[in-house]
N, CA, C, O and the ligand as a Tripos MOL2 file, in Angstrom:
@<TRIPOS>MOLECULE
protein
  249   247    63     0     0
PROTEIN
NO_CHARGES

@<TRIPOS>ATOM
      1 N         208.9440  158.1960   59.0170 N.3       1 MET1
      2 CA        209.2270  158.6640   57.6500 C.3       1 MET1
      3 C         207.9540  158.5720   56.8100 C.2       1 MET1
      4 O         207.1810  157.6220   56.9270 O.2       1 MET1
      5 N         207.7570  159.5680   55.9720 N.am      2 LYS2
      6 CA        206.5620  159.5880   55.1280 C.3       2 LYS2
      7 C         206.7070  158.5840   53.9820 C.2       2 LYS2
      8 O         207.7790  158.4570   53.3900 O.2       2 LYS2
      9 N         205.6310  157.8790   53.6780 N.am      3 ALA3
     10 CA        205.6740  156.9070   52.5790 C.3       3 ALA3
     11 C         205.7040  157.6280   51.2400 C.2       3 ALA3
     12 O         205.0650  158.6650   51.0620 O.2       3 ALA3
     13 N         206.4550  157.0640   50.3050 N.am      4 LYS4
     14 CA        206.4720  157.6040   48.9450 C.3       4 LYS4
     15 C         205.8220  156.5920   48.0070 C.2       4 LYS4
     16 O         206.0210  155.3860   48.1610 O.2       4 LYS4
     17 N         205.0500  157.0730   47.0400 N.am      5 PRO5
     18 CA        204.3910  156.1370   46.1230 C.3       5 PRO5
     19 C         205.3710  155.4910   45.1430 C.2       5 PRO5
     20 O         206.2850  156.1370   44.6310 O.2       5 PRO5
     21 N         205.1560  154.2110   44.9020 N.am      6 VAL6
     22 CA        205.9390  153.4830   43.8950 C.3       6 VAL6
     23 C         205.3000  153.7650   42.5380 C.2       6 VAL6
     24 O         204.1390  153.4250   42.3110 O.2       6 VAL6
     25 N         206.0630  154.3890   41.6330 N.am      7 VAL7
     26 CA        205.4670  154.8400   40.3770 C.3       7 VAL7
     27 C         206.2520  154.4010   39.1340 C.2       7 VAL7
     28 O         205.9420  154.8260   38.0210 O.2       7 VAL7
     29 N         207.2630  153.5530   39.3260 N.am      8 GLU8
     30 CA        208.0360  153.0880   38.1690 C.3       8 GLU8
     31 C         208.2800  151.5840   38.2310 C.2       8 GLU8
     32 O         208.4830  151.0050   39.2980 O.2       8 GLU8
     33 N         208.2520  150.9790   37.0560 N.am      9 ILE9
     34 CA        208.5800  149.5570   36.9180 C.3       9 ILE9
     35 C         209.7080  149.4470   35.8940 C.2       9 ILE9
     36 O         209.6090  150.0040   34.8000 O.2       9 ILE9
     37 N         210.7670  148.7380   36.2390 N.am     10 MET10
     38 CA        211.7890  148.4550   35.2420 C.3      10 MET10
     39 C         211.5150  147.0800   34.6650 C.2      10 MET10
     40 O         211.4060  146.0890   35.3880 O.2      10 MET10
     41 N         211.4050  147.0440   33.3460 N.am     11 SER11
     42 CA        211.0960  145.8030   32.6590 C.3      11 SER11
     43 C         212.3350  145.3390   31.8970 C.2      11 SER11
     44 O         212.7130  145.9200   30.8800 O.2      11 SER11
     45 N         212.9580  144.2800   32.4130 N.am     12 PHE12
     46 CA        214.2010  143.7780   31.8160 C.3      12 PHE12
     47 C         213.8660  142.7620   30.7310 C.2      12 PHE12
     48 O         213.2520  141.7290   30.9960 O.2      12 PHE12
     49 N         214.2850  143.0770   29.4920 N.am     13 ARG13
     50 CA        214.0240  142.1620   28.3640 C.3      13 ARG13
     51 C         215.2650  141.3260   28.1170 C.2      13 ARG13
     52 O         216.3810  141.8450   28.1120 O.2      13 ARG13
     53 N         215.0750  140.0790   27.9200 N.am     14 SER14
     54 CA        216.2210  139.2370   27.5790 C.3      14 SER14
     55 C         216.2630  139.0320   26.0750 C.2      14 SER14
     56 O         215.2760  139.2780   25.3810 O.2      14 SER14
     57 N         217.3990  138.5850   25.5740 N.am     15 ALA15
     58 CA        217.5620  138.3400   24.1430 C.3      15 ALA15
     59 C         216.6530  137.2190   23.6650 C.2      15 ALA15
     60 O         216.4360  137.0720   22.4620 O.2      15 ALA15
     61 N         216.1250  136.4350   24.5770 N.am     16 PHE16
     62 CA        215.3010  135.2870   24.2130 C.3      16 PHE16
     63 C         213.8140  135.6310   24.2140 C.2      16 PHE16
     64 O         212.9700  134.7550   24.0280 O.2      16 PHE16
     65 N         213.5050  136.8770   24.4200 N.am     17 GLY17
     66 CA        212.1160  137.3080   24.3290 C.3      17 GLY17
     67 C         211.3740  137.3200   25.6450 C.2      17 GLY17
     68 O         210.2380  137.7880   25.7160 O.2      17 GLY17
     69 N         212.0020  136.8100   26.6870 N.am     18 GLY18
     70 CA        211.3440  136.8540   27.9810 C.3      18 GLY18
     71 C         211.5680  138.2000   28.6420 C.2      18 GLY18
     72 O         212.4070  138.9860   28.2010 O.2      18 GLY18
     73 N         210.8330  138.4560   29.6760 N.am     19 TYR19
     74 CA        211.0860  139.6820   30.4240 C.3      19 TYR19
     75 C         210.6800  139.4940   31.8680 C.2      19 TYR19
     76 O         209.8610  138.6370   32.2010 O.2      19 TYR19
     77 N         211.2700  140.3110   32.7150 N.am     20 SER20
     78 CA        210.8640  140.3040   34.1090 C.3      20 SER20
     79 C         210.7690  141.7450   34.5970 C.2      20 SER20
     80 O         211.6160  142.5810   34.2820 O.2      20 SER20
     81 N         209.7410  142.0130   35.3570 N.am     21 ASP21
     82 CA        209.4510  143.3730   35.8010 C.3      21 ASP21
     83 C         209.7700  143.5360   37.2810 C.2      21 ASP21
     84 O         209.4660  142.6710   38.1020 O.2      21 ASP21
     85 N         210.3820  144.6490   37.5930 N.am     22 PHE22
     86 CA        210.6710  144.9550   38.9910 C.3      22 PHE22
     87 C         210.2170  146.3810   39.2920 C.2      22 PHE22
     88 O         210.4920  147.3030   38.5260 O.2      22 PHE22
     89 N         209.5340  146.5490   40.3920 N.am     23 TYR23
     90 CA        209.1870  147.8980   40.8260 C.3      23 TYR23
     91 C         210.4450  148.5920   41.3310 C.2      23 TYR23
     92 O         211.4090  147.9460   41.7420 O.2      23 TYR23
     93 N         210.4130  149.9270   41.2930 N.am     24 VAL24
     94 CA        211.5960  150.7200   41.6170 C.3      24 VAL24
     95 C         211.3300  151.5670   42.8590 C.2      24 VAL24
     96 O         210.2690  152.1750   42.9980 O.2      24 VAL24
     97 N         212.3020  151.5940   43.7460 N.am     25 CYS25
     98 CA        212.1820  152.4380   44.9380 C.3      25 CYS25
     99 C         212.1240  153.9090   44.5230 C.2      25 CYS25
    100 O         212.9780  154.3630   43.7620 O.2      25 CYS25
    101 N         211.1330  154.6600   45.0080 N.am     26 PRO26
    102 CA        211.0160  156.0770   44.6300 C.3      26 PRO26
    103 C         212.1040  156.9580   45.2380 C.2      26 PRO26
    104 O         212.2810  158.0960   44.8040 O.2      26 PRO26
    105 N         212.8280  156.4620   46.2240 N.am     27 ALA27
    106 CA        213.8530  157.2880   46.8780 C.3      27 ALA27
    107 C         215.2430  157.0340   46.2930 C.2      27 ALA27
    108 O         215.9380  157.9770   45.9140 O.2      27 ALA27
    109 N         215.6560  155.7490   46.2190 N.am     28 CYS28
    110 CA        217.0280  155.4690   45.7900 C.3      28 CYS28
    111 C         217.0850  154.8080   44.4170 C.2      28 CYS28
    112 O         218.1740  154.5880   43.8870 O.2      28 CYS28
    113 N         215.9250  154.4840   43.8300 N.am     29 HIS29
    114 CA        215.8360  153.9810   42.4520 C.3      29 HIS29
    115 C         216.4960  152.6220   42.2380 C.2      29 HIS29
    116 O         216.8820  152.2990   41.1150 O.2      29 HIS29
    117 N         216.6300  151.8330   43.2770 N.am     30 VAL30
    118 CA        217.0110  150.4360   43.0450 C.3      30 VAL30
    119 C         215.7330  149.6450   42.7660 C.2      30 VAL30
    120 O         214.6350  150.0450   43.1550 O.2      30 VAL30
    121 N         215.9030  148.5210   42.0880 N.am     31 THR31
    122 CA        214.7430  147.6580   41.8730 C.3      31 THR31
    123 C         214.4470  146.8890   43.1540 C.2      31 THR31
    124 O         215.3550  146.4540   43.8630 O.2      31 THR31
    125 N         213.1650  146.7350   43.4300 N.am     32 LEU32
    126 CA        212.7350  146.0560   44.6500 C.3      32 LEU32
    127 C         212.6130  144.5600   44.3870 C.2      32 LEU32
    128 O         212.0980  144.1510   43.3450 O.2      32 LEU32
    129 N         213.0720  143.7610   45.3040 N.am     33 GLU33
    130 CA        213.0890  142.3150   45.1000 C.3      33 GLU33
    131 C         211.6890  141.7200   45.0260 C.2      33 GLU33
    132 O         211.4340  140.7790   44.2750 O.2      33 GLU33
    133 N         210.7970  142.2830   45.8140 N.am     34 ARG34
    134 CA        209.4510  141.7450   45.8490 C.3      34 ARG34
    135 C         208.4430  142.8800   45.7420 C.2      34 ARG34
    136 O         208.7330  144.0280   46.0780 O.2      34 ARG34
    137 N         207.2350  142.5240   45.2580 N.am     35 GLU35
    138 CA        206.1490  143.4980   45.2460 C.3      35 GLU35
    139 C         205.5960  143.6350   46.6610 C.2      35 GLU35
    140 O         205.6530  142.7100   47.4720 O.2      35 GLU35
    141 N         205.0700  144.8020   46.9200 N.am     36 PHE36
    142 CA        204.3450  145.0700   48.1660 C.3      36 PHE36
    143 C         205.2110  144.9610   49.4180 C.2      36 PHE36
    144 O         204.7220  144.6420   50.5020 O.2      36 PHE36
    145 N         206.5030  145.2320   49.2510 N.am     37 MET37
    146 CA        207.3570  145.3680   50.4220 C.3      37 MET37
    147 C         206.9740  146.6500   51.1510 C.2      37 MET37
    148 O         206.6510  147.6520   50.5130 O.2      37 MET37
    149 N         207.0080  146.6280   52.4660 N.am     38 ALA38
    150 CA        206.6250  147.8150   53.2380 C.3      38 ALA38
    151 C         207.7200  148.8780   53.2020 C.2      38 ALA38
    152 O         207.4460  150.0770   53.2370 O.2      38 ALA38
    153 N         208.9590  148.4130   53.1310 N.am     39 TYR39
    154 CA        210.1050  149.3200   53.1360 C.3      39 TYR39
    155 C         211.1140  148.8650   52.0910 C.2      39 TYR39
    156 O         211.2040  147.6790   51.7730 O.2      39 TYR39
    157 N         211.8740  149.8210   51.5600 N.am     40 CYS40
    158 CA        212.9680  149.4910   50.6520 C.3      40 CYS40
    159 C         214.0990  148.8300   51.4550 C.2      40 CYS40
    160 O         214.4850  149.3080   52.5220 O.2      40 CYS40
    161 N         214.6140  147.7280   50.9180 N.am     41 ASP41
    162 CA        215.7140  147.0070   51.5680 C.3      41 ASP41
    163 C         216.9740  147.8430   51.6900 C.2      41 ASP41
    164 O         217.7280  147.7190   52.6550 O.2      41 ASP41
    165 N         217.1890  148.6910   50.7050 N.am     42 ARG42
    166 CA        218.4580  149.4010   50.6300 C.3      42 ARG42
    167 C         218.4580  150.6900   51.4540 C.2      42 ARG42
    168 O         219.3500  150.9020   52.2750 O.2      42 ARG42
    169 N         217.4530  151.5570   51.2360 N.am     43 CYS43
    170 CA        217.5010  152.8690   51.8850 C.3      43 CYS43
    171 C         216.5020  153.0110   53.0230 C.2      43 CYS43
    172 O         216.5360  153.9960   53.7600 O.2      43 CYS43
    173 N         215.6040  152.0250   53.1730 N.am     44 GLY44
    174 CA        214.6530  152.0840   54.2740 C.3      44 GLY44
    175 C         213.4540  152.9890   54.0330 C.2      44 GLY44
    176 O         212.6590  153.2330   54.9400 O.2      44 GLY44
    177 N         213.3280  153.4900   52.7960 N.am     45 GLN45
    178 CA        212.1760  154.3240   52.4590 C.3      45 GLN45
    179 C         210.8860  153.5270   52.6330 C.2      45 GLN45
    180 O         210.7820  152.3880   52.1780 O.2      45 GLN45
    181 N         209.9010  154.1400   53.3010 N.am     46 ARG46
    182 CA        208.5940  153.5000   53.4090 C.3      46 ARG46
    183 C         207.8770  153.6210   52.0610 C.2      46 ARG46
    184 O         207.8870  154.6830   51.4400 O.2      46 ARG46
    185 N         207.2670  152.5450   51.6230 N.am     47 LEU47
    186 CA        206.6930  152.5010   50.2830 C.3      47 LEU47
    187 C         205.1770  152.5200   50.3200 C.2      47 LEU47
    188 O         204.5420  151.8750   51.1550 O.2      47 LEU47
    189 N         204.6210  153.2740   49.3950 N.am     48 ASP48
    190 CA        203.1780  153.4050   49.2590 C.3      48 ASP48
    191 C         202.7730  152.7420   47.9390 C.2      48 ASP48
    192 O         203.1720  153.1890   46.8640 O.2      48 ASP48
    193 N         201.9800  151.6780   48.0310 N.am     49 TRP49
    194 CA        201.6470  150.8780   46.8360 C.3      49 TRP49
    195 C         200.2990  151.2570   46.2330 C.2      49 TRP49
    196 O         199.8010  150.5530   45.3540 O.2      49 TRP49
    197 N         199.7040  152.3490   46.6860 N.am     50 ARG50
    198 CA        198.3540  152.6560   46.2050 C.3      50 ARG50
    199 C         198.3080  153.0150   44.7210 C.2      50 ARG50
    200 O         197.2690  152.8790   44.0750 O.2      50 ARG50
    201 N         199.4500  153.4790   44.1810 N.am     51 LYS51
    202 CA        199.4540  153.8940   42.7670 C.3      51 LYS51
    203 C         200.1860  152.8990   41.8670 C.2      51 LYS51
    204 O         200.4850  153.2090   40.7140 O.2      51 LYS51
    205 N         200.4750  151.7070   42.3860 N.am     52 TYR52
    206 CA        201.3280  150.8000   41.6120 C.3      52 TYR52
    207 C         200.7120  150.3990   40.2780 C.2      52 TYR52
    208 O         201.4380  150.1050   39.3270 O.2      52 TYR52
    209 N         199.3880  150.3830   40.1940 N.am     53 LYS53
    210 CA        198.7500  149.9960   38.9300 C.3      53 LYS53
    211 C         198.9710  151.0290   37.8330 C.2      53 LYS53
    212 O         198.8700  150.7070   36.6500 O.2      53 LYS53
    213 N         199.2690  152.2530   38.2110 N.am     54 ASP54
    214 CA        199.5210  153.3200   37.2320 C.3      54 ASP54
    215 C         201.0100  153.5350   36.9970 C.2      54 ASP54
    216 O         201.4070  154.5030   36.3500 O.2      54 ASP54
    217 N         201.8350  152.6280   37.5260 N.am     55 ALA55
    218 CA        203.2830  152.8190   37.4230 C.3      55 ALA55
    219 C         203.7200  152.8290   35.9670 C.2      55 ALA55
    220 O         203.1690  152.1190   35.1260 O.2      55 ALA55
    221 N         204.7160  153.6460   35.6940 N.am     56 LYS56
    222 CA        205.2680  153.7890   34.3490 C.3      56 LYS56
    223 C         206.2810  152.6740   34.1030 C.2      56 LYS56
    224 O         207.1660  152.4360   34.9250 O.2      56 LYS56
    225 N         206.1450  151.9980   32.9740 N.am     57 VAL57
    226 CA        207.0640  150.9060   32.6470 C.3      57 VAL57
    227 C         208.2680  151.4510   31.8820 C.2      57 VAL57
    228 O         208.1190  152.1240   30.8620 O.2      57 VAL57
    229 N         209.4480  151.1530   32.3840 N.am     58 ILE58
    230 CA        210.6780  151.5860   31.7360 C.3      58 ILE58
    231 C         211.3880  150.3620   31.1670 C.2      58 ILE58
    232 O         211.9000  149.5440   31.9310 O.2      58 ILE58
    233 N         211.4290  150.2190   29.8370 N.am     59 PRO59
    234 CA        212.0990  149.0410   29.2610 C.3      59 PRO59
    235 C         213.6090  149.1320   29.4090 C.2      59 PRO59
    236 O         214.2050  150.1750   29.1430 O.2      59 PRO59
    237 N         214.2260  148.0350   29.8340 N.am     60 VAL60
    238 CA        215.6770  147.9800   30.0080 C.3      60 VAL60
    239 C         216.1950  146.7730   29.2440 C.2      60 VAL60
    240 O         215.7210  145.6540   29.4440 O.2      60 VAL60
    241 N         217.1520  146.9960   28.3810 N.am     61 ARG61
    242 CA        217.7730  145.8600   27.6690 C.3      61 ARG61
    243 C         219.0280  145.4550   28.3960 C.2      61 ARG61
    244 O         219.7720  146.3050   28.8850 O.2      61 ARG61
    245 N         219.2680  144.1730   28.4710 N.am     62 ARG62
    246 CA        220.5340  143.7440   29.0850 C.3      62 ARG62
    247 C         221.2360  142.7300   28.2070 C.2      62 ARG62
    248 O         222.3160  142.2530   28.5570 O.2      62 ARG62
    249 ZN        215.3350  152.7260   48.3720 Zn       63 ZN63
@<TRIPOS>BOND
     1     1     2 1
     2     2     3 1
     3     3     4 2
     4     3     5 am
     5     5     6 1
     6     6     7 1
     7     7     8 2
     8     7     9 am
     9     9    10 1
    10    10    11 1
    11    11    12 2
    12    11    13 am
    13    13    14 1
    14    14    15 1
    15    15    16 2
    16    15    17 am
    17    17    18 1
    18    18    19 1
    19    19    20 2
    20    19    21 am
    21    21    22 1
    22    22    23 1
    23    23    24 2
    24    23    25 am
    25    25    26 1
    26    26    27 1
    27    27    28 2
    28    27    29 am
    29    29    30 1
    30    30    31 1
    31    31    32 2
    32    31    33 am
    33    33    34 1
    34    34    35 1
    35    35    36 2
    36    35    37 am
    37    37    38 1
    38    38    39 1
    39    39    40 2
    40    39    41 am
    41    41    42 1
    42    42    43 1
    43    43    44 2
    44    43    45 am
    45    45    46 1
    46    46    47 1
    47    47    48 2
    48    47    49 am
    49    49    50 1
    50    50    51 1
    51    51    52 2
    52    51    53 am
    53    53    54 1
    54    54    55 1
    55    55    56 2
    56    55    57 am
    57    57    58 1
    58    58    59 1
    59    59    60 2
    60    59    61 am
    61    61    62 1
    62    62    63 1
    63    63    64 2
    64    63    65 am
    65    65    66 1
    66    66    67 1
    67    67    68 2
    68    67    69 am
    69    69    70 1
    70    70    71 1
    71    71    72 2
    72    71    73 am
    73    73    74 1
    74    74    75 1
    75    75    76 2
    76    75    77 am
    77    77    78 1
    78    78    79 1
    79    79    80 2
    80    79    81 am
    81    81    82 1
    82    82    83 1
    83    83    84 2
    84    83    85 am
    85    85    86 1
    86    86    87 1
    87    87    88 2
    88    87    89 am
    89    89    90 1
    90    90    91 1
    91    91    92 2
    92    91    93 am
    93    93    94 1
    94    94    95 1
    95    95    96 2
    96    95    97 am
    97    97    98 1
    98    98    99 1
    99    99   100 2
   100    99   101 am
   101   101   102 1
   102   102   103 1
   103   103   104 2
   104   103   105 am
   105   105   106 1
   106   106   107 1
   107   107   108 2
   108   107   109 am
   109   109   110 1
   110   110   111 1
   111   111   112 2
   112   111   113 am
   113   113   114 1
   114   114   115 1
   115   115   116 2
   116   115   117 am
   117   117   118 1
   118   118   119 1
   119   119   120 2
   120   119   121 am
   121   121   122 1
   122   122   123 1
   123   123   124 2
   124   123   125 am
   125   125   126 1
   126   126   127 1
   127   127   128 2
   128   127   129 am
   129   129   130 1
   130   130   131 1
   131   131   132 2
   132   131   133 am
   133   133   134 1
   134   134   135 1
   135   135   136 2
   136   135   137 am
   137   137   138 1
   138   138   139 1
   139   139   140 2
   140   139   141 am
   141   141   142 1
   142   142   143 1
   143   143   144 2
   144   143   145 am
   145   145   146 1
   146   146   147 1
   147   147   148 2
   148   147   149 am
   149   149   150 1
   150   150   151 1
   151   151   152 2
   152   151   153 am
   153   153   154 1
   154   154   155 1
   155   155   156 2
   156   155   157 am
   157   157   158 1
   158   158   159 1
   159   159   160 2
   160   159   161 am
   161   161   162 1
   162   162   163 1
   163   163   164 2
   164   163   165 am
   165   165   166 1
   166   166   167 1
   167   167   168 2
   168   167   169 am
   169   169   170 1
   170   170   171 1
   171   171   172 2
   172   171   173 am
   173   173   174 1
   174   174   175 1
   175   175   176 2
   176   175   177 am
   177   177   178 1
   178   178   179 1
   179   179   180 2
   180   179   181 am
   181   181   182 1
   182   182   183 1
   183   183   184 2
   184   183   185 am
   185   185   186 1
   186   186   187 1
   187   187   188 2
   188   187   189 am
   189   189   190 1
   190   190   191 1
   191   191   192 2
   192   191   193 am
   193   193   194 1
   194   194   195 1
   195   195   196 2
   196   195   197 am
   197   197   198 1
   198   198   199 1
   199   199   200 2
   200   199   201 am
   201   201   202 1
   202   202   203 1
   203   203   204 2
   204   203   205 am
   205   205   206 1
   206   206   207 1
   207   207   208 2
   208   207   209 am
   209   209   210 1
   210   210   211 1
   211   211   212 2
   212   211   213 am
   213   213   214 1
   214   214   215 1
   215   215   216 2
   216   215   217 am
   217   217   218 1
   218   218   219 1
   219   219   220 2
   220   219   221 am
   221   221   222 1
   222   222   223 1
   223   223   224 2
   224   223   225 am
   225   225   226 1
   226   226   227 1
   227   227   228 2
   228   227   229 am
   229   229   230 1
   230   230   231 1
   231   231   232 2
   232   231   233 am
   233   233   234 1
   234   234   235 1
   235   235   236 2
   236   235   237 am
   237   237   238 1
   238   238   239 1
   239   239   240 2
   240   239   241 am
   241   241   242 1
   242   242   243 1
   243   243   244 2
   244   243   245 am
   245   245   246 1
   246   246   247 1
   247   247   248 2
@<TRIPOS>SUBSTRUCTURE
     1 MET1         2 RESIDUE 1 A MET
     2 LYS2         6 RESIDUE 1 A LYS
     3 ALA3        10 RESIDUE 1 A ALA
     4 LYS4        14 RESIDUE 1 A LYS
     5 PRO5        18 RESIDUE 1 A PRO
     6 VAL6        22 RESIDUE 1 A VAL
     7 VAL7        26 RESIDUE 1 A VAL
     8 GLU8        30 RESIDUE 1 A GLU
     9 ILE9        34 RESIDUE 1 A ILE
    10 MET10       38 RESIDUE 1 A MET
    11 SER11       42 RESIDUE 1 A SER
    12 PHE12       46 RESIDUE 1 A PHE
    13 ARG13       50 RESIDUE 1 A ARG
    14 SER14       54 RESIDUE 1 A SER
    15 ALA15       58 RESIDUE 1 A ALA
    16 PHE16       62 RESIDUE 1 A PHE
    17 GLY17       66 RESIDUE 1 A GLY
    18 GLY18       70 RESIDUE 1 A GLY
    19 TYR19       74 RESIDUE 1 A TYR
    20 SER20       78 RESIDUE 1 A SER
    21 ASP21       82 RESIDUE 1 A ASP
    22 PHE22       86 RESIDUE 1 A PHE
    23 TYR23       90 RESIDUE 1 A TYR
    24 VAL24       94 RESIDUE 1 A VAL
    25 CYS25       98 RESIDUE 1 A CYS
    26 PRO26      102 RESIDUE 1 A PRO
    27 ALA27      106 RESIDUE 1 A ALA
    28 CYS28      110 RESIDUE 1 A CYS
    29 HIS29      114 RESIDUE 1 A HIS
    30 VAL30      118 RESIDUE 1 A VAL
    31 THR31      122 RESIDUE 1 A THR
    32 LEU32      126 RESIDUE 1 A LEU
    33 GLU33      130 RESIDUE 1 A GLU
    34 ARG34      134 RESIDUE 1 A ARG
    35 GLU35      138 RESIDUE 1 A GLU
    36 PHE36      142 RESIDUE 1 A PHE
    37 MET37      146 RESIDUE 1 A MET
    38 ALA38      150 RESIDUE 1 A ALA
    39 TYR39      154 RESIDUE 1 A TYR
    40 CYS40      158 RESIDUE 1 A CYS
    41 ASP41      162 RESIDUE 1 A ASP
    42 ARG42      166 RESIDUE 1 A ARG
    43 CYS43      170 RESIDUE 1 A CYS
    44 GLY44      174 RESIDUE 1 A GLY
    45 GLN45      178 RESIDUE 1 A GLN
    46 ARG46      182 RESIDUE 1 A ARG
    47 LEU47      186 RESIDUE 1 A LEU
    48 ASP48      190 RESIDUE 1 A ASP
    49 TRP49      194 RESIDUE 1 A TRP
    50 ARG50      198 RESIDUE 1 A ARG
    51 LYS51      202 RESIDUE 1 A LYS
    52 TYR52      206 RESIDUE 1 A TYR
    53 LYS53      210 RESIDUE 1 A LYS
    54 ASP54      214 RESIDUE 1 A ASP
    55 ALA55      218 RESIDUE 1 A ALA
    56 LYS56      222 RESIDUE 1 A LYS
    57 VAL57      226 RESIDUE 1 A VAL
    58 ILE58      230 RESIDUE 1 A ILE
    59 PRO59      234 RESIDUE 1 A PRO
    60 VAL60      238 RESIDUE 1 A VAL
    61 ARG61      242 RESIDUE 1 A ARG
    62 ARG62      246 RESIDUE 1 A ARG
    63 ZN63       249 GROUP 0 **** ****
């Protein structure tokens, strides 16, 4: 399977001002548990981390 670049980060903000960032699978759009995983846990998409520094941050409130 061809690798897809990881290009999105979901940034979860808490009511207390903290936040935690998770990279997003480019195929199934779940958040990835760890950075630099070779494959997505859920869909098995091969991940390409070469563009991760340019990833777009998506703020998410919970
Ligand atoms: Zn996936």
